[in-house]
All heavy atoms as a GROMACS GRO file, in nm:
protein
  587
    1MET      N    1   2.373   2.409   6.886
    1MET     CA    2   2.404   2.336   6.765
    1MET      C    3   2.546   2.370   6.725
    1MET      O    4   2.586   2.485   6.718
    1MET     CB    5   2.306   2.375   6.655
    1MET     CG    6   2.336   2.305   6.524
    1MET     SD    7   2.233   2.357   6.384
    1MET     CE    8   2.072   2.304   6.435
    2GLY      N    9   2.626   2.269   6.694
    2GLY     CA   10   2.763   2.290   6.652
    2GLY      C   11   2.777   2.284   6.502
    2GLY      O   12   2.679   2.293   6.428
    3GLU      N   13   2.900   2.271   6.461
    3GLU     CA   14   2.930   2.261   6.318
    3GLU      C   15   3.010   2.136   6.293
    3GLU      O   16   3.072   2.081   6.384
    3GLU     CB   17   3.008   2.384   6.271
    3GLU     CG   18   2.927   2.512   6.276
    3GLU     CD   19   3.004   2.629   6.220
    3GLU    OE1   20   3.127   2.636   6.239
    3GLU    OE2   21   2.940   2.715   6.158
    4VAL      N   22   3.010   2.093   6.167
    4VAL     CA   23   3.085   1.975   6.127
    4VAL      C   24   3.155   2.009   5.995
    4VAL      O   25   3.104   2.085   5.914
    4VAL     CB   26   2.992   1.851   6.113
    4VAL    CG1   27   2.887   1.872   6.008
    4VAL    CG2   28   3.069   1.725   6.089
    5THR      N   29   3.274   1.955   5.976
    5THR     CA   30   3.350   1.977   5.855
    5THR      C   31   3.304   1.881   5.747
    5THR      O   32   3.292   1.761   5.772
    5THR     CB   33   3.501   1.957   5.880
    5THR    OG1   34   3.541   2.047   5.984
    5THR    CG2   35   3.583   1.984   5.756
    6VAL      N   36   3.279   1.934   5.626
    6VAL     CA   37   3.241   1.850   5.513
    6VAL      C   38   3.329   1.885   5.392
    6VAL      O   39   3.379   1.996   5.382
    6VAL     CB   40   3.092   1.863   5.474
    6VAL    CG1   41   3.001   1.824   5.587
    6VAL    CG2   42   3.059   2.000   5.425
    7ARG      N   43   3.345   1.787   5.306
    7ARG     CA   44   3.414   1.807   5.178
    7ARG      C   45   3.311   1.781   5.070
    7ARG      O   46   3.246   1.677   5.067
    7ARG     CB   47   3.533   1.712   5.163
    7ARG     CG   48   3.612   1.736   5.033
    7ARG     CD   49   3.738   1.651   5.028
    7ARG     NE   50   3.711   1.509   5.041
    7ARG     CZ   51   3.676   1.429   4.942
    7ARG    NH1   52   3.661   1.476   4.821
    7ARG    NH2   53   3.654   1.301   4.964
    8PHE      N   54   3.295   1.878   4.979
    8PHE     CA   55   3.200   1.866   4.870
    8PHE      C   56   3.264   1.789   4.755
    8PHE      O   57   3.380   1.813   4.720
    8PHE     CB   58   3.152   2.004   4.824
    8PHE     CG   59   3.070   2.072   4.930
    8PHE    CD1   60   3.130   2.150   5.027
    8PHE    CD2   61   2.933   2.056   4.933
    8PHE    CE1   62   3.054   2.211   5.126
    8PHE    CE2   63   2.856   2.116   5.031
    8PHE     CZ   64   2.917   2.194   5.128
    9VAL      N   65   3.190   1.693   4.699
    9VAL     CA   66   3.241   1.604   4.594
    9VAL      C   67   3.156   1.622   4.469
    9VAL      O   68   3.034   1.605   4.474
    9VAL     CB   69   3.238   1.457   4.641
    9VAL    CG1   70   3.287   1.365   4.531
    9VAL    CG2   71   3.319   1.439   4.769
   10GLY      N   72   3.222   1.657   4.359
   10GLY     CA   73   3.152   1.677   4.233
   10GLY      C   74   3.096   1.818   4.222
   10GLY      O   75   3.099   1.896   4.317
   11GLY      N   76   3.048   1.850   4.103
   11GLY     CA   77   2.988   1.981   4.080
   11GLY      C   78   3.087   2.095   4.093
   11GLY      O   79   3.208   2.076   4.101
   12PRO      N   80   3.036   2.217   4.098
   12PRO     CA   81   3.124   2.334   4.100
   12PRO      C   82   3.201   2.353   4.230
   12PRO      O   83   3.300   2.424   4.232
   12PRO     CB   84   3.029   2.450   4.075
   12PRO     CG   85   2.895   2.401   4.108
   12PRO     CD   86   2.897   2.252   4.087
   13ALA      N   87   3.158   2.291   4.337
   13ALA     CA   88   3.229   2.306   4.465
   13ALA      C   89   3.321   2.187   4.493
   13ALA      O   90   3.363   2.167   4.607
   13ALA     CB   91   3.128   2.321   4.578
   14HIS      N   92   3.356   2.109   4.391
   14HIS     CA   93   3.437   1.989   4.409
   14HIS      C   94   3.563   2.019   4.491
   14HIS      O   95   3.636   2.113   4.463
   14HIS     CB   96   3.475   1.929   4.274
   14HIS     CG   97   3.551   1.801   4.287
   14HIS    ND1   98   3.491   1.686   4.332
   14HIS    CD2   99   3.682   1.771   4.266
   14HIS    CE1  100   3.582   1.589   4.335
   14HIS    NE2  101   3.698   1.639   4.296
   15ASP      N  102   3.584   1.940   4.594
   15ASP     CA  103   3.698   1.946   4.685
   15ASP      C  104   3.699   2.066   4.778
   15ASP      O  105   3.795   2.086   4.852
   15ASP     CB  106   3.832   1.937   4.611
   15ASP     CG  107   3.870   1.793   4.582
   15ASP    OD1  108   3.816   1.701   4.648
   15ASP    OD2  109   3.955   1.770   4.494
   16LEU      N  110   3.591   2.145   4.780
   16LEU     CA  111   3.579   2.254   4.878
   16LEU      C  112   3.554   2.192   5.015
   16LEU      O  113   3.470   2.103   5.029
   16LEU     CB  114   3.464   2.347   4.841
   16LEU     CG  115   3.434   2.458   4.941
   16LEU    CD1  116   3.544   2.563   4.937
   16LEU    CD2  117   3.300   2.522   4.910
   17VAL      N  118   3.627   2.237   5.115
   17VAL     CA  119   3.608   2.189   5.252
   17VAL      C  120   3.560   2.308   5.334
   17VAL      O  121   3.621   2.416   5.330
   17VAL     CB  122   3.739   2.133   5.311
   17VAL    CG1  123   3.720   2.094   5.456
   17VAL    CG2  124   3.787   2.015   5.229
   18ARG      N  125   3.449   2.290   5.407
   18ARG     CA  126   3.396   2.398   5.490
   18ARG      C  127   3.314   2.343   5.603
   18ARG      O  128   3.278   2.226   5.605
   18ARG     CB  129   3.317   2.497   5.406
   18ARG     CG  130   3.188   2.444   5.351
   18ARG     CD  131   3.115   2.544   5.268
   18ARG     NE  132   3.046   2.640   5.354
   18ARG     CZ  133   2.954   2.724   5.310
   18ARG    NH1  134   2.923   2.727   5.183
   18ARG    NH2  135   2.893   2.805   5.391
   19GLU      N  136   3.284   2.431   5.697
   19GLU     CA  137   3.200   2.396   5.812
   19GLU      C  138   3.054   2.422   5.777
   19GLU      O  139   3.022   2.524   5.716
   19GLU     CB  140   3.239   2.482   5.932
   19GLU     CG  141   3.382   2.465   5.978
   19GLU     CD  142   3.408   2.332   6.043
   19GLU    OE1  143   3.325   2.287   6.124
   19GLU    OE2  144   3.512   2.272   6.012
   20VAL      N  145   2.967   2.328   5.814
   20VAL     CA  146   2.822   2.345   5.799
   20VAL      C  147   2.758   2.310   5.933
   20VAL      O  148   2.818   2.241   6.016
   20VAL     CB  149   2.765   2.257   5.685
   20VAL    CG1  150   2.825   2.296   5.550
   20VAL    CG2  151   2.784   2.110   5.712
   21PRO      N  152   2.635   2.354   5.958
   21PRO     CA  153   2.568   2.321   6.084
   21PRO      C  154   2.551   2.170   6.100
   21PRO      O  155   2.522   2.099   6.004
   21PRO     CB  156   2.432   2.389   6.072
   21PRO     CG  157   2.447   2.491   5.964
   21PRO     CD  158   2.553   2.440   5.873
   22ALA      N  159   2.570   2.123   6.221
   22ALA     CA  160   2.553   1.980   6.252
   22ALA      C  161   2.420   1.958   6.322
   22ALA      O  162   2.372   2.044   6.395
   22ALA     CB  163   2.667   1.933   6.342
   23ASP      N  164   2.362   1.840   6.300
   23ASP     CA  165   2.241   1.804   6.373
   23ASP      C  166   2.282   1.758   6.513
   23ASP      O  167   2.401   1.748   6.543
   23ASP     CB  168   2.158   1.700   6.295
   23ASP     CG  169   2.224   1.563   6.285
   23ASP    OD1  170   2.321   1.533   6.358
   23ASP    OD2  171   2.176   1.482   6.202
   24PRO      N  172   2.187   1.728   6.600
   24PRO     CA  173   2.223   1.688   6.737
   24PRO      C  174   2.314   1.566   6.744
   24PRO      O  175   2.389   1.549   6.841
   24PRO     CB  176   2.087   1.659   6.803
   24PRO     CG  177   1.990   1.744   6.726
   24PRO     CD  178   2.041   1.744   6.585
   25GLY      N  179   2.311   1.480   6.642
   25GLY     CA  180   2.397   1.361   6.641
   25GLY      C  181   2.535   1.388   6.584
   25GLY      O  182   2.618   1.297   6.575
   26GLY      N  183   2.561   1.513   6.542
   26GLY     CA  184   2.692   1.547   6.488
   26GLY      C  185   2.706   1.521   6.339
   26GLY      O  186   2.815   1.525   6.284
   27HIS      N  187   2.593   1.496   6.271
   27HIS     CA  188   2.594   1.473   6.126
   27HIS      C  189   2.566   1.603   6.052
   27HIS      O  190   2.493   1.687   6.102
   27HIS     CB  191   2.486   1.371   6.088
   27HIS     CG  192   2.501   1.241   6.157
   27HIS    ND1  193   2.431   1.209   6.271
   27HIS    CD2  194   2.579   1.134   6.130
   27HIS    CE1  195   2.465   1.087   6.310
   27HIS    NE2  196   2.555   1.039   6.226
   28PRO      N  197   2.618   1.616   5.930
   28PRO     CA  198   2.580   1.732   5.848
   28PRO      C  199   2.434   1.717   5.803
   28PRO      O  200   2.376   1.608   5.814
   28PRO     CB  201   2.676   1.724   5.729
   28PRO     CG  202   2.723   1.584   5.723
   28PRO     CD  203   2.714   1.529   5.862
   29PRO      N  204   2.374   1.825   5.752
   29PRO     CA  205   2.237   1.813   5.703
   29PRO      C  206   2.227   1.712   5.590
   29PRO      O  207   2.326   1.686   5.521
   29PRO     CB  208   2.204   1.954   5.653
   29PRO     CG  209   2.329   2.032   5.659
   29PRO     CD  210   2.431   1.956   5.732
   30GLU      N  211   2.109   1.655   5.572
   30GLU     CA  212   2.090   1.558   5.464
   30GLU      C  213   2.109   1.621   5.328
   30GLU      O  214   2.158   1.557   5.235
   30GLU     CB  215   1.951   1.494   5.472
   30GLU     CG  216   1.940   1.396   5.586
   30GLU     CD  217   1.810   1.321   5.583
   30GLU    OE1  218   1.763   1.284   5.472
   30GLU    OE2  219   1.754   1.297   5.691
   31ARG      N  220   2.067   1.747   5.312
   31ARG     CA  221   2.083   1.819   5.186
   31ARG      C  222   2.135   1.959   5.216
   31ARG      O  223   2.102   2.017   5.319
   31ARG     CB  224   1.950   1.829   5.112
   31ARG     CG  225   1.896   1.692   5.077
   31ARG     CD  226   1.789   1.701   4.971
   31ARG     NE  227   1.734   1.571   4.940
   31ARG     CZ  228   1.784   1.487   4.852
   31ARG    NH1  229   1.893   1.517   4.788
   31ARG    NH2  230   1.727   1.372   4.828
   32TRP      N  231   2.213   2.013   5.123
   32TRP     CA  232   2.271   2.145   5.139
   32TRP      C  233   2.267   2.216   5.004
   32TRP      O  234   2.312   2.160   4.904
   32TRP     CB  235   2.415   2.132   5.188
   32TRP     CG  236   2.478   2.262   5.224
   32TRP    CD1  237   2.567   2.334   5.150
   32TRP    CD2  238   2.458   2.336   5.344
   32TRP    NE1  239   2.603   2.448   5.217
   32TRP    CE2  240   2.536   2.452   5.337
   32TRP    CE3  241   2.379   2.315   5.457
   32TRP    CZ2  242   2.540   2.546   5.438
   32TRP    CZ3  243   2.383   2.410   5.558
   32TRP    CH2  244   2.463   2.523   5.548
   33VAL      N  245   2.211   2.336   5.000
   33VAL     CA  246   2.205   2.415   4.877
   33VAL      C  247   2.305   2.528   4.892
   33VAL      O  248   2.306   2.599   4.992
   33VAL     CB  249   2.063   2.472   4.854
   33VAL    CG1  250   2.062   2.562   4.731
   33VAL    CG2  251   1.962   2.359   4.838
   34MET      N  252   2.390   2.544   4.790
   34MET     CA  253   2.488   2.652   4.796
   34MET      C  254   2.504   2.719   4.660
   34MET      O  255   2.475   2.660   4.557
   34MET     CB  256   2.622   2.599   4.845
   34MET     CG  257   2.692   2.505   4.749
   34MET     SD  258   2.846   2.436   4.813
   34MET     CE  259   2.938   2.581   4.854
   35ARG      N  260   2.550   2.841   4.666
   35ARG     CA  261   2.586   2.914   4.545
   35ARG      C  262   2.728   2.872   4.507
   35ARG      O  263   2.800   2.815   4.588
   35ARG     CB  264   2.583   3.064   4.570
   35ARG     CG  265   2.449   3.111   4.614
   35ARG     CD  266   2.400   3.217   4.521
   35ARG     NE  267   2.264   3.252   4.564
   35ARG     CZ  268   2.166   3.269   4.482
   35ARG    NH1  269   2.186   3.256   4.354
   35ARG    NH2  270   2.048   3.300   4.525
   36HIS      N  271   2.768   2.904   4.386
   36HIS     CA  272   2.905   2.872   4.343
   36HIS      C  273   3.002   2.933   4.443
   36HIS      O  274   2.991   3.050   4.478
   36HIS     CB  275   2.930   2.926   4.202
   36HIS     CG  276   3.054   2.870   4.141
   36HIS    ND1  277   3.179   2.910   4.180
   36HIS    CD2  278   3.071   2.776   4.048
   36HIS    CE1  279   3.269   2.843   4.111
   36HIS    NE2  280   3.205   2.761   4.030
   37PRO      N  281   3.098   2.856   4.492
   37PRO     CA  282   3.186   2.904   4.600
   37PRO      C  283   3.279   3.018   4.559
   37PRO      O  284   3.327   3.091   4.644
   37PRO     CB  285   3.268   2.780   4.636
   37PRO     CG  286   3.263   2.694   4.515
   37PRO     CD  287   3.129   2.720   4.452
   38ASP      N  288   3.304   3.038   4.430
   38ASP     CA  289   3.396   3.142   4.387
   38ASP      C  290   3.326   3.268   4.337
   38ASP      O  291   3.392   3.360   4.292
   38ASP     CB  292   3.486   3.089   4.275
   38ASP     CG  293   3.572   2.973   4.322
   38ASP    OD1  294   3.609   2.972   4.441
   38ASP    OD2  295   3.600   2.884   4.241
   39ALA      N  296   3.196   3.271   4.344
   39ALA     CA  297   3.123   3.384   4.287
   39ALA      C  298   3.038   3.452   4.394
   39ALA      O  299   2.979   3.386   4.478
   39ALA     CB  300   3.033   3.336   4.173
   40GLY      N  301   3.031   3.583   4.386
   40GLY     CA  302   2.942   3.658   4.473
   40GLY      C  303   2.802   3.655   4.414
   40GLY      O  304   2.779   3.594   4.310
   41PRO      N  305   2.710   3.722   4.479
   41PRO     CA  306   2.574   3.725   4.425
   41PRO      C  307   2.571   3.799   4.292
   41PRO      O  308   2.635   3.902   4.276
   41PRO     CB  309   2.494   3.799   4.533
   41PRO     CG  310   2.593   3.866   4.619
   41PRO     CD  311   2.724   3.796   4.602
   42PRO      N  312   2.500   3.745   4.194
   42PRO     CA  313   2.493   3.812   4.064
   42PRO      C  314   2.415   3.943   4.074
   42PRO      O  315   2.328   3.956   4.159
   42PRO     CB  316   2.421   3.711   3.975
   42PRO     CG  317   2.347   3.624   4.069
   42PRO     CD  318   2.423   3.624   4.199
   43PRO      N  319   2.446   4.039   3.989
   43PRO     CA  320   2.370   4.165   3.991
   43PRO      C  321   2.222   4.138   3.965
   43PRO      O  322   2.188   4.058   3.879
   43PRO     CB  323   2.430   4.247   3.877
   43PRO     CG  324   2.554   4.175   3.834
   43PRO     CD  325   2.547   4.036   3.887
   44GLY      N  326   2.136   4.203   4.040
   44GLY     CA  327   1.993   4.185   4.020
   44GLY      C  328   1.937   4.061   4.088
   44GLY      O  329   1.822   4.027   4.073
   45GLY      N  330   2.020   3.986   4.164
   45GLY     CA  331   1.973   3.867   4.234
   45GLY      C  332   1.962   3.747   4.144
   45GLY      O  333   1.998   3.750   4.028
   46GLY      N  334   1.913   3.639   4.197
   46GLY     CA  335   1.900   3.514   4.120
   46GLY      C  336   2.035   3.450   4.098
   46GLY      O  337   2.133   3.483   4.160
   47GLY      N  338   2.041   3.356   4.009
   47GLY     CA  339   2.164   3.284   3.982
   47GLY      C  340   2.152   3.140   4.022
   47GLY      O  341   2.057   3.102   4.090
   48PRO      N  342   2.246   3.057   3.978
   48PRO     CA  343   2.234   2.914   4.005
   48PRO      C  344   2.261   2.877   4.150
   48PRO      O  345   2.341   2.939   4.217
   48PRO     CB  346   2.339   2.853   3.913
   48PRO     CG  347   2.439   2.959   3.892
   48PRO     CD  348   2.363   3.089   3.899
   49ASP      N  349   2.188   2.777   4.196
   49ASP     CA  350   2.212   2.712   4.324
   49ASP      C  351   2.248   2.568   4.295
   49ASP      O  352   2.200   2.509   4.199
   49ASP     CB  353   2.087   2.716   4.413
   49ASP     CG  354   2.057   2.852   4.470
   49ASP    OD1  355   2.150   2.937   4.474
   49ASP    OD2  356   1.943   2.876   4.511
   50HIS      N  357   2.330   2.510   4.382
   50HIS     CA  358   2.378   2.373   4.362
   50HIS      C  359   2.337   2.288   4.481
   50HIS      O  360   2.364   2.325   4.595
   50HIS     CB  361   2.530   2.373   4.344
   50HIS     CG  362   2.576   2.473   4.243
   50HIS    ND1  363   2.554   2.457   4.108
   50HIS    CD2  364   2.636   2.593   4.258
   50HIS    CE1  365   2.603   2.561   4.044
   50HIS    NE2  366   2.652   2.646   4.132
   51LEU      N  367   2.271   2.176   4.454
   51LEU     CA  368   2.221   2.087   4.557
   51LEU      C  369   2.323   1.976   4.582
   51LEU      O  370   2.368   1.910   4.489
   51LEU     CB  371   2.087   2.026   4.516
   51LEU     CG  372   2.028   1.923   4.612
   51LEU    CD1  373   1.995   1.986   4.747
   51LEU    CD2  374   1.904   1.860   4.551
   52TYR      N  375   2.356   1.958   4.708
   52TYR     CA  376   2.445   1.849   4.752
   52TYR      C  377   2.370   1.766   4.855
   52TYR      O  378   2.286   1.817   4.929
   52TYR     CB  379   2.573   1.905   4.815
   52TYR     CG  380   2.668   1.959   4.711
   52TYR    CD1  381   2.653   2.085   4.657
   52TYR    CD2  382   2.774   1.882   4.665
   52TYR    CE1  383   2.739   2.134   4.560
   52TYR    CE2  384   2.861   1.930   4.568
   52TYR     CZ  385   2.842   2.056   4.517
   52TYR     OH  386   2.928   2.102   4.421
   53ALA      N  387   2.399   1.636   4.860
   53ALA     CA  388   2.336   1.545   4.956
   53ALA      C  389   2.443   1.480   5.042
   53ALA      O  390   2.553   1.448   4.994
   53ALA     CB  391   2.257   1.437   4.884
   54ARG      N  392   2.411   1.462   5.170
   54ARG     CA  393   2.505   1.398   5.262
   54ARG      C  394   2.540   1.260   5.212
   54ARG      O  395   2.454   1.183   5.170
   54ARG     CB  396   2.442   1.390   5.402
   54ARG     CG  397   2.535   1.324   5.503
   54ARG     CD  398   2.477   1.328   5.643
   54ARG     NE  399   2.355   1.250   5.650
   54ARG     CZ  400   2.262   1.270   5.741
   54ARG    NH1  401   2.271   1.366   5.831
   54ARG    NH2  402   2.154   1.195   5.742
   55ASP      N  403   2.669   1.228   5.218
   55ASP     CA  404   2.716   1.096   5.174
   55ASP      C  405   2.768   1.022   5.296
   55ASP      O  406   2.693   0.992   5.386
   55ASP     CB  407   2.822   1.114   5.065
   55ASP     CG  408   2.845   0.988   4.983
   55ASP    OD1  409   2.766   0.893   4.995
   55ASP    OD2  410   2.942   0.985   4.907
   56ARG      N  411   2.894   0.998   5.304
   56ARG     CA  412   2.953   0.924   5.416
   56ARG      C  413   3.084   0.991   5.455
   56ARG      O  414   3.128   1.085   5.392
   56ARG     CB  415   2.976   0.779   5.377
   56ARG     CG  416   3.069   0.765   5.257
   56ARG     CD  417   3.080   0.619   5.213
   56ARG     NE  418   3.168   0.604   5.100
   56ARG     CZ  419   3.134   0.621   4.973
   56ARG    NH1  420   3.012   0.656   4.942
   56ARG    NH2  421   3.221   0.605   4.877
   57ARG      N  422   3.147   0.940   5.555
   57ARG     CA  423   3.278   0.991   5.595
   57ARG      C  424   3.384   0.932   5.504
   57ARG      O  425   3.376   0.816   5.463
   57ARG     CB  426   3.308   0.954   5.739
   57ARG     CG  427   3.218   1.026   5.836
   57ARG     CD  428   3.252   0.986   5.978
   57ARG     NE  429   3.150   1.036   6.065
   57ARG     CZ  430   3.173   1.095   6.181
   57ARG    NH1  431   3.295   1.110   6.223
   57ARG    NH2  432   3.073   1.138   6.254
   58ASP      N  433   3.485   1.013   5.474
   58ASP     CA  434   3.594   0.961   5.392
   58ASP      C  435   3.696   0.892   5.482
   58ASP      O  436   3.675   0.878   5.602
   58ASP     CB  437   3.656   1.071   5.305
   58ASP     CG  438   3.724   1.180   5.386
   58ASP    OD1  439   3.750   1.162   5.508
   58ASP    OD2  440   3.753   1.286   5.328
   59GLY      N  441   3.808   0.849   5.426
   59GLY     CA  442   3.910   0.776   5.502
   59GLY      C  443   3.970   0.854   5.617
   59GLY      O  444   4.020   0.796   5.712
   60SER      N  445   3.962   0.988   5.611
   60SER     CA  446   4.018   1.070   5.720
   60SER      C  447   3.912   1.107   5.823
   60SER      O  448   3.941   1.179   5.917
   60SER     CB  449   4.082   1.197   5.661
   60SER     OG  450   3.983   1.279   5.603
   61GLY      N  451   3.788   1.061   5.804
   61GLY     CA  452   3.681   1.089   5.900
   61GLY      C  453   3.601   1.214   5.869
   61GLY      O  454   3.511   1.249   5.944
   62VAL      N  455   3.631   1.283   5.758
   62VAL     CA  456   3.556   1.402   5.718
   62VAL      C  457   3.433   1.359   5.640
   62VAL      O  458   3.440   1.274   5.552
   62VAL     CB  459   3.645   1.496   5.633
   62VAL    CG1  460   3.565   1.613   5.578
   62VAL    CG2  461   3.763   1.546   5.715
   63TRP      N  462   3.317   1.419   5.672
   63TRP     CA  463   3.195   1.390   5.599
   63TRP      C  464   3.205   1.441   5.456
   63TRP      O  465   3.269   1.543   5.432
   63TRP     CB  466   3.075   1.457   5.666
   63TRP     CG  467   3.028   1.386   5.787
   63TRP    CD1  468   3.060   1.413   5.917
   63TRP    CD2  469   2.940   1.274   5.792
   63TRP    NE1  470   2.998   1.326   6.001
   63TRP    CE2  471   2.923   1.240   5.926
   63TRP    CE3  472   2.873   1.200   5.694
   63TRP    CZ2  473   2.842   1.135   5.966
   63TRP    CZ3  474   2.792   1.095   5.734
   63TRP    CH2  475   2.777   1.064   5.869
   64THR      N  476   3.140   1.374   5.363
   64THR     CA  477   3.134   1.421   5.226
   64THR      C  478   2.989   1.453   5.190
   64THR      O  479   2.895   1.395   5.243
   64THR     CB  480   3.189   1.316   5.125
   64THR    OG1  481   3.118   1.194   5.140
   64THR    CG2  482   3.337   1.293   5.148
   65MET      N  483   2.975   1.552   5.101
   65MET     CA  484   2.846   1.591   5.046
   65MET      C  485   2.859   1.575   4.895
   65MET      O  486   2.946   1.636   4.833
   65MET     CB  487   2.813   1.737   5.080
   65MET     CG  488   2.804   1.767   5.229
   65MET     SD  489   2.654   1.705   5.310
   65MET     CE  490   2.530   1.814   5.247
   66ARG      N  491   2.777   1.490   4.835
   66ARG     CA  492   2.783   1.460   4.691
   66ARG      C  493   2.693   1.553   4.612
   66ARG      O  494   2.580   1.580   4.650
   66ARG     CB  495   2.737   1.317   4.665
   66ARG     CG  496   2.833   1.215   4.718
   66ARG     CD  497   2.889   1.133   4.606
   66ARG     NE  498   2.995   1.050   4.658
   66ARG     CZ  499   3.119   1.052   4.613
   66ARG    NH1  500   3.151   1.130   4.512
   66ARG    NH2  501   3.210   0.976   4.665
   67PHE      N  502   2.744   1.598   4.496
   67PHE     CA  503   2.668   1.684   4.406
   67PHE      C  504   2.547   1.608   4.352
   67PHE      O  505   2.559   1.494   4.310
   67PHE     CB  506   2.757   1.731   4.292
   67PHE     CG  507   2.687   1.814   4.189
   67PHE    CD1  508   2.646   1.942   4.217
   67PHE    CD2  509   2.660   1.761   4.064
   67PHE    CE1  510   2.581   2.020   4.123
   67PHE    CE2  511   2.595   1.838   3.968
   67PHE     CZ  512   2.556   1.967   3.998
   68VAL      N  513   2.430   1.674   4.353
   68VAL     CA  514   2.308   1.614   4.300
   68VAL      C  515   2.267   1.681   4.170
   68VAL      O  516   2.251   1.616   4.068
   68VAL     CB  517   2.193   1.622   4.402
   68VAL    CG1  518   2.063   1.569   4.344
   68VAL    CG2  519   2.229   1.549   4.530
   69ARG      N  520   2.251   1.814   4.174
   69ARG     CA  521   2.210   1.886   4.054
   69ARG      C  522   2.225   2.035   4.075
   69ARG      O  523   2.242   2.082   4.186
   69ARG     CB  524   2.066   1.854   4.016
   69ARG     CG  525   1.964   1.903   4.116
   69ARG     CD  526   1.823   1.884   4.071
   69ARG     NE  527   1.798   1.978   3.964
   69ARG     CZ  528   1.690   1.980   3.891
   69ARG    NH1  529   1.596   1.892   3.912
   69ARG    NH2  530   1.674   2.068   3.795
   70THR      N  531   2.216   2.111   3.964
   70THR     CA  532   2.219   2.256   3.968
   70THR      C  533   2.080   2.307   3.929
   70THR      O  534   2.019   2.257   3.836
   70THR     CB  535   2.323   2.312   3.870
   70THR    OG1  536   2.452   2.275   3.916
   70THR    CG2  537   2.317   2.464   3.860
   71TYR      N  538   2.035   2.404   4.006
   71TYR     CA  539   1.912   2.476   3.973
   71TYR      C  540   1.956   2.606   3.905
   71TYR      O  541   2.009   2.695   3.971
   71TYR     CB  542   1.832   2.508   4.100
   71TYR     CG  543   1.784   2.386   4.173
   71TYR    CD1  544   1.856   2.332   4.278
   71TYR    CD2  545   1.664   2.325   4.135
   71TYR    CE1  546   1.811   2.219   4.345
   71TYR    CE2  547   1.618   2.212   4.202
   71TYR     CZ  548   1.692   2.160   4.306
   71TYR     OH  549   1.648   2.049   4.371
   72PRO      N  550   1.937   2.619   3.774
   72PRO     CA  551   1.992   2.733   3.700
   72PRO      C  552   1.941   2.870   3.748
   72PRO      O  553   2.011   2.968   3.737
   72PRO     CB  554   1.950   2.710   3.556
   72PRO     CG  555   1.887   2.577   3.550
   72PRO     CD  556   1.866   2.526   3.688
   73VAL      N  557   1.820   2.877   3.800
   73VAL     CA  558   1.766   3.005   3.840
   73VAL      C  559   1.767   3.021   3.992
   73VAL      O  560   1.732   3.124   4.044
   73VAL     CB  561   1.621   3.021   3.786
   73VAL    CG1  562   1.564   3.157   3.823
   73VAL    CG2  563   1.618   3.002   3.637
   74GLY      N  564   1.809   2.923   4.063
   74GLY     CA  565   1.809   2.927   4.208
   74GLY      C  566   1.703   2.834   4.265
   74GLY      O  567   1.595   2.824   4.209
   75ALA      N  568   1.735   2.768   4.372
   75ALA     CA  569   1.645   2.669   4.430
   75ALA      C  570   1.518   2.733   4.488
   75ALA      O  571   1.415   2.669   4.494
   75ALA     CB  572   1.716   2.590   4.539
   76SER      N  573   1.528   2.857   4.526
   76SER     CA  574   1.412   2.920   4.591
   76SER      C  575   1.326   3.000   4.494
   76SER      O  576   1.231   3.064   4.535
   76SER     CB  577   1.461   3.010   4.704
   76SER     OG  578   1.542   3.113   4.652
   77GLU      N  579   1.360   2.999   4.365
   77GLU     CA  580   1.282   3.078   4.269
   77GLU      C  581   1.194   2.992   4.183
   77GLU      O  582   1.219   2.879   4.162
   77GLU     CB  583   1.378   3.159   4.182
   77GLU     CG  584   1.454   3.259   4.266
   77GLU     CD  585   1.546   3.344   4.180
   77GLU    OE1  586   1.508   3.376   4.068
   77GLU    OE2  587   1.653   3.375   4.228
   0.00000   0.00000   0.00000
């Protein structure tokens, strides 16, 4: 499995560009949950997670992931 470059649009990761795992067709995952890109893990665990959904390629051919919502306590809690 390779990686694909995506640009996050909206939410706290707006305009962040990073590599994410690609599916066999070379597409990013349909959904991606991430912590705030500028913050480390909060003391004691927990903290907000941000849900992004695969969108389309932009004019330069980079995939975009659109902000959907924030889970204030974390998506897995």
